[in-house]
C-alpha positions as YAML, in Angstrom:
chain: A
units: angstrom
residues:
- id: 1
  name: MET
  ca: [1.33, 31.86, -35.27]
- id: 2
  name: GLU
  ca: [-0.97, 30.55, -32.58]
- id: 3
  name: ARG
  ca: [-4.41, 29.81, -33.91]
- id: 4
  name: ALA
  ca: [-7.22, 32.08, -32.66]
- id: 5
  name: ARG
  ca: [-9.67, 30.26, -30.39]
- id: 6
  name: PRO
  ca: [-13.31, 30.13, -31.34]
- id: 7
  name: PRO
  ca: [-15.64, 31.94, -28.99]
- id: 8
  name: ALA
  ca: [-16.87, 29.78, -25.87]
- id: 9
  name: VAL
  ca: [-20.22, 27.98, -26.42]
- id: 10
  name: SER
  ca: [-22.57, 29.16, -23.74]
- id: 11
  name: VAL
  ca: [-26.17, 28.25, -23.22]
- id: 12
  name: SER
  ca: [-28.48, 28.99, -20.15]
- id: 13
  name: PRO
  ca: [-28.56, 26.51, -17.26]
- id: 14
  name: HIS
  ca: [-32.17, 25.81, -17.95]
- id: 15
  name: VAL
  ca: [-31.31, 24.80, -21.57]
- id: 16
  name: ASP
  ca: [-28.06, 22.92, -20.07]
- id: 17
  name: LEU
  ca: [-30.65, 20.94, -17.92]
- id: 18
  name: VAL
  ca: [-32.64, 19.69, -20.92]
- id: 19
  name: LEU
  ca: [-29.50, 19.17, -23.08]
- id: 20
  name: GLY
  ca: [-27.55, 17.05, -20.43]
- id: 21
  name: ALA
  ca: [-30.70, 15.15, -19.60]
- id: 22
  name: THR
  ca: [-31.31, 14.21, -23.27]
- id: 23
  name: ALA
  ca: [-27.73, 13.43, -23.99]
- id: 24
  name: CYS
  ca: [-27.28, 11.03, -21.09]
- id: 25
  name: CYS
  ca: [-30.71, 9.31, -21.83]
- id: 26
  name: LEU
  ca: [-29.37, 8.79, -25.62]
- id: 27
  name: ALA
  ca: [-26.14, 7.18, -24.20]
- id: 28
  name: CYS
  ca: [-28.20, 5.10, -21.52]
- id: 29
  name: VAL
  ca: [-30.07, 3.17, -24.24]
- id: 30
  name: VAL
  ca: [-26.84, 2.00, -25.64]
- id: 31
  name: THR
  ca: [-25.00, 1.10, -22.56]
- id: 32
  name: ASN
  ca: [-27.75, -0.38, -20.25]
- id: 33
  name: PRO
  ca: [-27.00, -4.10, -21.09]
- id: 34
  name: LEU
  ca: [-23.52, -3.49, -19.61]
- id: 35
  name: GLU
  ca: [-25.12, -1.75, -16.45]
- id: 36
  name: VAL
  ca: [-27.09, -4.97, -16.08]
- id: 37
  name: VAL
  ca: [-23.96, -6.99, -16.09]
- id: 38
  name: LYS
  ca: [-21.97, -4.65, -13.88]
- id: 39
  name: THR
  ca: [-24.75, -4.75, -11.14]
- id: 40
  name: ARG
  ca: [-24.81, -8.67, -11.21]
- id: 41
  name: LEU
  ca: [-20.94, -8.89, -10.86]
- id: 42
  name: GLN
  ca: [-21.03, -6.42, -8.11]
- id: 43
  name: LEU
  ca: [-23.60, -8.50, -6.06]
- id: 44
  name: GLN
  ca: [-21.80, -11.87, -6.82]
- id: 45
  name: GLY
  ca: [-20.24, -13.34, -3.84]
- id: 46
  name: GLU
  ca: [-21.75, -10.78, -1.51]
- id: 47
  name: GLY
  ca: [-20.68, -11.51, 2.21]
- id: 48
  name: ARG
  ca: [-18.79, -14.60, 1.22]
- id: 49
  name: PRO
  ca: [-15.02, -15.10, 1.24]
- id: 50
  name: ARG
  ca: [-13.37, -14.98, -2.09]
- id: 51
  name: GLY
  ca: [-13.48, -18.54, -3.99]
- id: 52
  name: THR
  ca: [-16.23, -19.99, -1.93]
- id: 53
  name: TYR
  ca: [-19.13, -18.88, -3.98]
- id: 54
  name: PRO
  ca: [-20.47, -20.17, -7.40]
- id: 55
  name: ARG
  ca: [-19.32, -17.58, -10.28]
- id: 56
  name: HIS
  ca: [-22.51, -17.38, -12.47]
- id: 57
  name: TYR
  ca: [-20.99, -14.53, -14.38]
- id: 58
  name: ARG
  ca: [-17.46, -14.78, -15.75]
- id: 59
  name: GLY
  ca: [-16.22, -11.96, -18.06]
- id: 60
  name: VAL
  ca: [-18.14, -9.45, -19.87]
- id: 61
  name: LEU
  ca: [-19.26, -11.56, -22.75]
- id: 62
  name: ARG
  ca: [-20.07, -14.51, -20.95]
- id: 63
  name: ALA
  ca: [-22.07, -12.51, -18.51]
- id: 64
  name: LEU
  ca: [-24.02, -10.96, -21.26]
- id: 65
  name: GLY
  ca: [-24.74, -14.43, -22.61]
- id: 66
  name: ALA
  ca: [-25.72, -15.66, -19.11]
- id: 67
  name: VAL
  ca: [-28.22, -12.75, -18.81]
- id: 68
  name: ARG
  ca: [-29.61, -13.40, -22.31]
- id: 69
  name: ARG
  ca: [-30.04, -17.14, -21.63]
- id: 70
  name: ALA
  ca: [-31.60, -16.60, -18.14]
- id: 71
  name: ASP
  ca: [-33.87, -13.66, -18.91]
- id: 72
  name: GLY
  ca: [-33.99, -13.52, -22.77]
- id: 73
  name: LEU
  ca: [-32.93, -10.46, -25.00]
- id: 74
  name: ARG
  ca: [-35.49, -8.26, -22.98]
- id: 75
  name: GLY
  ca: [-33.32, -9.04, -19.98]
- id: 76
  name: LEU
  ca: [-30.35, -7.12, -21.41]
- id: 77
  name: GLN
  ca: [-32.44, -4.08, -21.13]
- id: 78
  name: LYS
  ca: [-33.72, -4.72, -17.55]
- id: 79
  name: GLY
  ca: [-34.19, -1.47, -15.58]
- id: 80
  name: LEU
  ca: [-34.15, 0.55, -18.64]
- id: 81
  name: ALA
  ca: [-37.16, 2.97, -17.76]
- id: 82
  name: ALA
  ca: [-35.78, 3.29, -14.29]
- id: 83
  name: GLY
  ca: [-32.28, 4.00, -15.88]
- id: 84
  name: LEU
  ca: [-33.61, 6.62, -18.12]
- id: 85
  name: LEU
  ca: [-35.64, 8.26, -15.34]
- id: 86
  name: TYR
  ca: [-32.40, 8.26, -13.30]
- id: 87
  name: GLN
  ca: [-30.27, 9.74, -16.28]
- id: 88
  name: ALA
  ca: [-32.83, 12.52, -16.87]
- id: 89
  name: LEU
  ca: [-33.11, 13.43, -13.06]
- id: 90
  name: MET
  ca: [-29.37, 13.06, -12.10]
- id: 91
  name: ASN
  ca: [-27.66, 14.58, -15.15]
- id: 92
  name: GLY
  ca: [-30.41, 17.22, -15.77]
- id: 93
  name: ALA
  ca: [-29.65, 18.50, -12.12]
- id: 94
  name: ARG
  ca: [-26.02, 17.89, -12.61]
- id: 95
  name: PHE
  ca: [-25.41, 19.76, -15.76]
- id: 96
  name: TYR
  ca: [-27.85, 22.57, -14.67]
- id: 97
  name: CYS
  ca: [-25.58, 23.15, -11.57]
- id: 98
  name: TYR
  ca: [-22.31, 22.77, -13.44]
- id: 99
  name: SER
  ca: [-23.72, 25.50, -16.08]
- id: 100
  name: HIS
  ca: [-24.44, 27.73, -13.23]
- id: 101
  name: ALA
  ca: [-20.89, 27.30, -12.01]
- id: 102
  name: GLU
  ca: [-19.57, 28.20, -15.52]
- id: 103
  name: ASP
  ca: [-21.78, 31.30, -15.47]
- id: 104
  name: SER
  ca: [-20.51, 32.34, -12.20]
- id: 105
  name: GLY
  ca: [-16.83, 32.07, -13.16]
- id: 106
  name: LEU
  ca: [-16.27, 29.41, -10.55]
- id: 107
  name: THR
  ca: [-14.85, 26.90, -13.21]
- id: 108
  name: ARG
  ca: [-12.09, 29.50, -14.22]
- id: 109
  name: ARG
  ca: [-10.74, 29.44, -10.82]
- id: 110
  name: PRO
  ca: [-7.90, 27.06, -9.63]
- id: 111
  name: GLY
  ca: [-9.60, 23.76, -8.81]
- id: 112
  name: GLY
  ca: [-12.84, 25.15, -9.96]
- id: 113
  name: THR
  ca: [-13.81, 22.43, -12.40]
- id: 114
  name: VAL
  ca: [-13.38, 19.61, -9.85]
- id: 115
  name: ALA
  ca: [-15.31, 21.57, -7.01]
- id: 116
  name: ALA
  ca: [-18.06, 22.45, -9.55]
- id: 117
  name: GLY
  ca: [-18.27, 18.80, -10.85]
- id: 118
  name: ALA
  ca: [-18.19, 17.40, -7.33]
- id: 119
  name: LEU
  ca: [-21.10, 19.81, -5.88]
- id: 120
  name: ALA
  ca: [-23.07, 19.16, -9.23]
- id: 121
  name: GLY
  ca: [-22.70, 15.49, -8.84]
- id: 122
  name: ALA
  ca: [-23.91, 15.51, -5.26]
- id: 123
  name: LEU
  ca: [-27.06, 17.36, -6.16]
- id: 124
  name: GLY
  ca: [-27.68, 15.11, -9.00]
- id: 125
  name: ALA
  ca: [-27.13, 12.05, -6.99]
- id: 126
  name: PHE
  ca: [-29.50, 13.26, -4.49]
- id: 127
  name: VAL
  ca: [-32.30, 14.05, -6.81]
- id: 128
  name: GLY
  ca: [-31.83, 10.77, -8.89]
- id: 129
  name: SER
  ca: [-31.23, 8.55, -5.88]
- id: 130
  name: PRO
  ca: [-35.01, 7.08, -5.89]
- id: 131
  name: ALA
  ca: [-34.62, 6.06, -9.56]
- id: 132
  name: TYR
  ca: [-31.29, 4.48, -9.09]
- id: 133
  name: LEU
  ca: [-32.71, 2.51, -6.13]
- id: 134
  name: VAL
  ca: [-35.36, 0.89, -8.35]
- id: 135
  name: LYS
  ca: [-32.98, 0.50, -11.29]
- id: 136
  name: THR
  ca: [-30.66, -1.50, -9.21]
- id: 137
  name: GLN
  ca: [-33.25, -3.70, -7.68]
- id: 138
  name: LEU
  ca: [-34.71, -4.51, -11.14]
- id: 139
  name: GLN
  ca: [-31.45, -5.24, -12.75]
- id: 140
  name: ALA
  ca: [-30.56, -7.71, -10.01]
- id: 141
  name: GLN
  ca: [-33.85, -9.72, -10.45]
- id: 142
  name: THR
  ca: [-33.34, -12.95, -12.38]
- id: 143
  name: VAL
  ca: [-34.28, -16.56, -12.36]
- id: 144
  name: ALA
  ca: [-33.13, -18.53, -9.05]
- id: 145
  name: ALA
  ca: [-30.56, -20.59, -10.71]
- id: 146
  name: VAL
  ca: [-28.19, -17.67, -11.70]
- id: 147
  name: ALA
  ca: [-29.53, -15.12, -8.92]
- id: 148
  name: VAL
  ca: [-26.99, -13.00, -7.02]
- id: 149
  name: GLY
  ca: [-27.82, -10.67, -4.17]
- id: 150
  name: HIS
  ca: [-31.31, -10.03, -2.51]
- id: 151
  name: GLN
  ca: [-34.18, -10.71, -5.04]
- id: 152
  name: HIS
  ca: [-36.96, -8.02, -4.49]
- id: 153
  name: ASN
  ca: [-39.28, -9.50, -7.09]
- id: 154
  name: HIS
  ca: [-40.81, -6.08, -8.12]
- id: 155
  name: GLN
  ca: [-43.24, -6.34, -11.00]
- id: 156
  name: GLY
  ca: [-42.13, -3.21, -12.67]
- id: 157
  name: VAL
  ca: [-41.05, 0.38, -12.26]
- id: 158
  name: SER
  ca: [-44.23, 1.84, -10.82]
- id: 159
  name: SER
  ca: [-44.88, -1.32, -8.68]
- id: 160
  name: ALA
  ca: [-41.27, -1.01, -7.24]
- id: 161
  name: PHE
  ca: [-41.81, 2.68, -6.32]
- id: 162
  name: GLU
  ca: [-45.18, 1.79, -4.83]
- id: 163
  name: THR
  ca: [-43.97, -1.10, -2.84]
- id: 164
  name: ILE
  ca: [-40.85, 0.81, -1.37]
- id: 165
  name: TYR
  ca: [-43.10, 3.83, -0.40]
- id: 166
  name: ARG
  ca: [-45.77, 1.58, 1.17]
- id: 167
  name: THR
  ca: [-43.43, -0.48, 3.19]
- id: 168
  name: GLN
  ca: [-40.49, 2.05, 3.98]
- id: 169
  name: GLY
  ca: [-42.06, 5.44, 3.60]
- id: 170
  name: LEU
  ca: [-40.51, 8.41, 1.75]
- id: 171
  name: VAL
  ca: [-37.22, 7.85, 3.46]
- id: 172
  name: GLY
  ca: [-37.06, 4.47, 2.13]
- id: 173
  name: LEU
  ca: [-36.83, 5.87, -1.54]
- id: 174
  name: TRP
  ca: [-33.61, 7.59, -0.45]
- id: 175
  name: ARG
  ca: [-32.23, 4.58, 1.19]
- id: 176
  name: GLY
  ca: [-28.55, 4.11, -0.12]
- id: 177
  name: VAL
  ca: [-28.09, 7.81, -0.92]
- id: 178
  name: SER
  ca: [-25.18, 7.72, 1.42]
- id: 179
  name: GLY
  ca: [-23.29, 5.63, -1.02]
- id: 180
  name: ALA
  ca: [-24.63, 7.26, -4.09]
- id: 181
  name: VAL
  ca: [-23.62, 10.84, -3.29]
- id: 182
  name: PRO
  ca: [-19.88, 10.19, -2.87]
- id: 183
  name: ARG
  ca: [-19.96, 7.83, -5.74]
- id: 184
  name: VAL
  ca: [-21.30, 10.47, -8.06]
- id: 185
  name: MET
  ca: [-19.37, 13.30, -6.62]
- id: 186
  name: VAL
  ca: [-16.14, 11.45, -7.35]
- id: 187
  name: GLY
  ca: [-17.34, 10.38, -10.73]
- id: 188
  name: SER
  ca: [-18.65, 13.68, -11.57]
- id: 189
  name: ALA
  ca: [-15.66, 15.55, -10.54]
- id: 190
  name: ALA
  ca: [-13.27, 13.19, -12.52]
- id: 191
  name: GLN
  ca: [-15.45, 13.31, -15.46]
- id: 192
  name: LEU
  ca: [-16.29, 17.01, -15.87]
- id: 193
  name: ALA
  ca: [-12.79, 18.24, -14.87]
- id: 194
  name: THR
  ca: [-10.82, 15.79, -17.05]
- id: 195
  name: PHE
  ca: [-13.28, 16.19, -19.92]
- id: 196
  name: ALA
  ca: [-12.75, 19.83, -19.93]
- id: 197
  name: SER
  ca: [-9.20, 19.70, -19.47]
- id: 198
  name: ALA
  ca: [-8.57, 16.90, -22.20]
- id: 199
  name: LYS
  ca: [-10.76, 18.56, -24.54]
- id: 200
  name: GLU
  ca: [-8.60, 21.89, -24.24]
- id: 201
  name: TRP
  ca: [-5.43, 19.83, -24.49]
- id: 202
  name: VAL
  ca: [-6.67, 18.09, -27.84]
- id: 203
  name: GLU
  ca: [-7.67, 21.37, -29.21]
- id: 204
  name: GLU
  ca: [-4.17, 22.99, -28.54]
- id: 205
  name: LEU
  ca: [-2.46, 20.15, -30.27]
- id: 206
  name: GLN
  ca: [-4.55, 20.80, -33.32]
- id: 207
  name: TRP
  ca: [-4.80, 17.17, -34.24]
- id: 208
  name: PHE
  ca: [-8.36, 17.62, -35.56]
- id: 209
  name: LYS
  ca: [-10.11, 20.35, -37.55]
- id: 210
  name: GLU
  ca: [-11.33, 23.18, -35.40]
- id: 211
  name: GLY
  ca: [-14.74, 22.64, -33.95]
- id: 212
  name: SER
  ca: [-14.83, 18.89, -34.87]
- id: 213
  name: TRP
  ca: [-16.93, 16.41, -33.03]
- id: 214
  name: ILE
  ca: [-13.78, 14.20, -32.80]
- id: 215
  name: VAL
  ca: [-12.43, 16.69, -30.22]
- id: 216
  name: ALA
  ca: [-15.26, 16.04, -27.79]
- id: 217
  name: LEU
  ca: [-14.79, 12.27, -28.62]
- id: 218
  name: ALA
  ca: [-11.20, 12.25, -27.82]
- id: 219
  name: GLY
  ca: [-11.94, 14.21, -24.49]
- id: 220
  name: GLY
  ca: [-14.47, 11.64, -23.56]
- id: 221
  name: MET
  ca: [-12.11, 8.71, -24.02]
- id: 222
  name: ILE
  ca: [-9.51, 10.26, -21.82]
- id: 223
  name: SER
  ca: [-12.14, 11.22, -19.19]
- id: 224
  name: SER
  ca: [-13.82, 7.76, -19.11]
- id: 225
  name: VAL
  ca: [-10.30, 6.11, -17.82]
- id: 226
  name: ALA
  ca: [-10.32, 8.59, -14.85]
- id: 227
  name: VAL
  ca: [-13.96, 7.97, -14.18]
- id: 228
  name: ALA
  ca: [-13.76, 4.22, -14.02]
- id: 229
  name: VAL
  ca: [-10.67, 4.11, -11.72]
- id: 230
  name: ALA
  ca: [-12.11, 6.78, -9.26]
- id: 231
  name: MET
  ca: [-15.65, 5.68, -9.25]
- id: 232
  name: THR
  ca: [-15.72, 1.74, -9.23]
- id: 233
  name: PRO
  ca: [-15.11, 1.26, -5.42]
- id: 234
  name: PHE
  ca: [-17.94, 3.70, -4.58]
- id: 235
  name: ASP
  ca: [-20.05, 1.96, -7.29]
- id: 236
  name: VAL
  ca: [-19.73, -1.48, -5.84]
- id: 237
  name: VAL
  ca: [-20.68, -0.08, -2.31]
- id: 238
  name: SER
  ca: [-23.50, 1.75, -3.70]
- id: 239
  name: THR
  ca: [-24.82, -1.27, -5.56]
- id: 240
  name: ARG
  ca: [-24.80, -3.38, -2.29]
- id: 241
  name: LEU
  ca: [-26.45, -0.65, -0.17]
- id: 242
  name: TYR
  ca: [-29.25, -0.18, -2.85]
- id: 243
  name: ASN
  ca: [-29.98, -3.88, -3.07]
- id: 244
  name: GLN
  ca: [-29.66, -5.13, 0.43]
- id: 245
  name: PRO
  ca: [-32.91, -6.20, 2.12]
- id: 246
  name: VAL
  ca: [-34.29, -4.16, 5.04]
- id: 247
  name: ASP
  ca: [-36.01, -5.13, 8.54]
- id: 248
  name: GLU
  ca: [-39.46, -3.84, 9.42]
- id: 249
  name: ARG
  ca: [-37.92, -0.57, 10.74]
- id: 250
  name: GLY
  ca: [-36.30, -0.01, 7.20]
- id: 251
  name: THR
  ca: [-32.73, -0.64, 8.41]
- id: 252
  name: GLY
  ca: [-30.43, -2.56, 6.14]
- id: 253
  name: LYS
  ca: [-29.80, -6.19, 7.22]
- id: 254
  name: HIS
  ca: [-26.33, -6.61, 5.84]
- id: 255
  name: TYR
  ca: [-24.80, -3.03, 6.10]
- id: 256
  name: ARG
  ca: [-25.10, -0.13, 8.52]
- id: 257
  name: GLY
  ca: [-23.94, 2.34, 6.03]
- id: 258
  name: LEU
  ca: [-21.23, 3.38, 3.71]
- id: 259
  name: LEU
  ca: [-18.22, 2.81, 6.00]
- id: 260
  name: ASP
  ca: [-19.50, -0.60, 7.11]
- id: 261
  name: CYS
  ca: [-20.08, -1.64, 3.77]
- id: 262
  name: PHE
  ca: [-16.52, -0.80, 2.76]
- id: 263
  name: VAL
  ca: [-15.23, -2.52, 5.91]
- id: 264
  name: GLN
  ca: [-17.25, -5.80, 5.31]
- id: 265
  name: ILE
  ca: [-16.35, -6.01, 1.66]
- id: 266
  name: PHE
  ca: [-12.53, -5.61, 2.41]
- id: 267
  name: ARG
  ca: [-12.62, -8.14, 5.42]
- id: 268
  name: LYS
  ca: [-14.72, -10.85, 3.80]
- id: 269
  name: GLU
  ca: [-13.87, -10.58, 0.01]
- id: 270
  name: GLY
  ca: [-10.60, -8.66, -0.18]
- id: 271
  name: ILE
  ca: [-9.39, -5.40, -1.52]
- id: 272
  name: LEU
  ca: [-10.01, -6.47, -5.05]
- id: 273
  name: ALA
  ca: [-13.75, -6.86, -4.48]
- id: 274
  name: LEU
  ca: [-13.98, -3.07, -4.42]
- id: 275
  name: TYR
  ca: [-13.16, -3.41, -8.17]
- id: 276
  name: LYS
  ca: [-15.63, -5.95, -8.94]
- id: 277
  name: GLY
  ca: [-17.10, -5.40, -12.34]
- id: 278
  name: ILE
  ca: [-14.70, -2.88, -13.42]
- id: 279
  name: GLY
  ca: [-14.37, -4.47, -16.75]
- id: 280
  name: PRO
  ca: [-18.14, -4.02, -17.63]
- id: 281
  name: ALA
  ca: [-18.01, -0.64, -15.69]
- id: 282
  name: TYR
  ca: [-15.46, 0.79, -17.90]
- id: 283
  name: LEU
  ca: [-17.03, -0.75, -20.99]
- id: 284
  name: ARG
  ca: [-20.25, 0.92, -19.87]
- id: 285
  name: LEU
  ca: [-18.74, 4.06, -18.36]
- id: 286
  name: GLY
  ca: [-16.30, 4.56, -21.46]
- id: 287
  name: PRO
  ca: [-18.86, 4.47, -24.15]
- id: 288
  name: HIS
  ca: [-21.50, 6.31, -21.95]
- id: 289
  name: THR
  ca: [-19.11, 8.99, -20.77]
- id: 290
  name: ILE
  ca: [-18.00, 9.39, -24.53]
- id: 291
  name: LEU
  ca: [-21.57, 9.36, -25.94]
- id: 292
  name: SER
  ca: [-23.05, 11.55, -23.16]
- id: 293
  name: LEU
  ca: [-20.29, 14.20, -23.25]
- id: 294
  name: LEU
  ca: [-20.27, 14.09, -27.12]
- id: 295
  name: PHE
  ca: [-23.98, 14.39, -27.37]
- id: 296
  name: TRP
  ca: [-24.07, 17.12, -24.75]
- id: 297
  name: ASP
  ca: [-21.14, 19.03, -26.46]
- id: 298
  name: GLU
  ca: [-22.86, 18.82, -29.85]
- id: 299
  name: LEU
  ca: [-26.19, 19.72, -28.61]
- id: 300
  name: ARG
  ca: [-24.84, 22.71, -26.91]
- id: 301
  name: LYS
  ca: [-23.00, 23.88, -30.26]
- id: 302
  name: LEU
  ca: [-26.34, 23.53, -32.10]
- id: 303
  name: THR
  ca: [-28.32, 25.36, -29.64]
- id: 304
  name: TYR
  ca: [-25.76, 28.04, -29.50]
- id: 305
  name: ARG
  ca: [-25.75, 28.42, -33.14]
- id: 306
  name: HIS
  ca: [-29.53, 28.62, -33.17]
- id: 307
  name: GLN
  ca: [-29.46, 31.30, -30.43]
- id: 308
  name: GLN
  ca: [-26.73, 33.40, -32.44]
- id: 309
  name: HIS
  ca: [-29.20, 33.40, -35.31]
- id: 310
  name: GLY
  ca: [-32.11, 34.53, -33.24]
- id: 311
  name: VAL
  ca: [-33.94, 31.22, -33.26]
...
């Protein structure tokens, strides 16, 4: 006999905004060291042919060790404040938009979860772009001996925002958004679509107790693979666009935009360069996807139970 499915967990979009932002900020604290390593790996060898540059960061564990030696233990959490701000803004907007799509019935239509995830991701990327810009530049900063990419030498988060706004204006805070929007659209569509499908599949297999948090964990593990594969090339390009120096007019000195960055990386560094940092990217995306979706799912269920009891 087919098991009766529990009622769908539903909360208002405004509540989902808070829950989504909270869940992803909790995950960010755990995974930020891997984000620092990923950023350094993606900038390593920028603009130089493969094999002609010194590799300061070799493998995830060695790269973590290199960051610790160069910047101390605090260096492993570089850009955390900007990262938390980005997670709150980007994922708050993303989950809010996705929740609206659920309420409107869009996600129940063929391809609806993919479309809703992509649109939600685009909105989140635009809202959170200034915070991601600052996060990337802060995480790239290190001592000269192991520096990769352009060094902006910001003194902190507020100083970085102030400097960018003073020298490049309001538009400068959204520099690199052309790479961020497709990156997050692809990642968001893959994440939310595969998480929903994987979670439903695991529930149907009845491997775990009904309503168990392990169901969300398993769905997140499957989702993280799709996210890493789909997102990494856009992530590499986005990192390069955000970190490149600009001239007095605010124009990038290395890349003219998204397509130009793709072409230059392919021509100078080879196709595999578009997957630079996929190791730490997956090791970060995996736990981050799992933790954020797990926290989100559990917070939603907790909130739903409270709502049902009139709290």
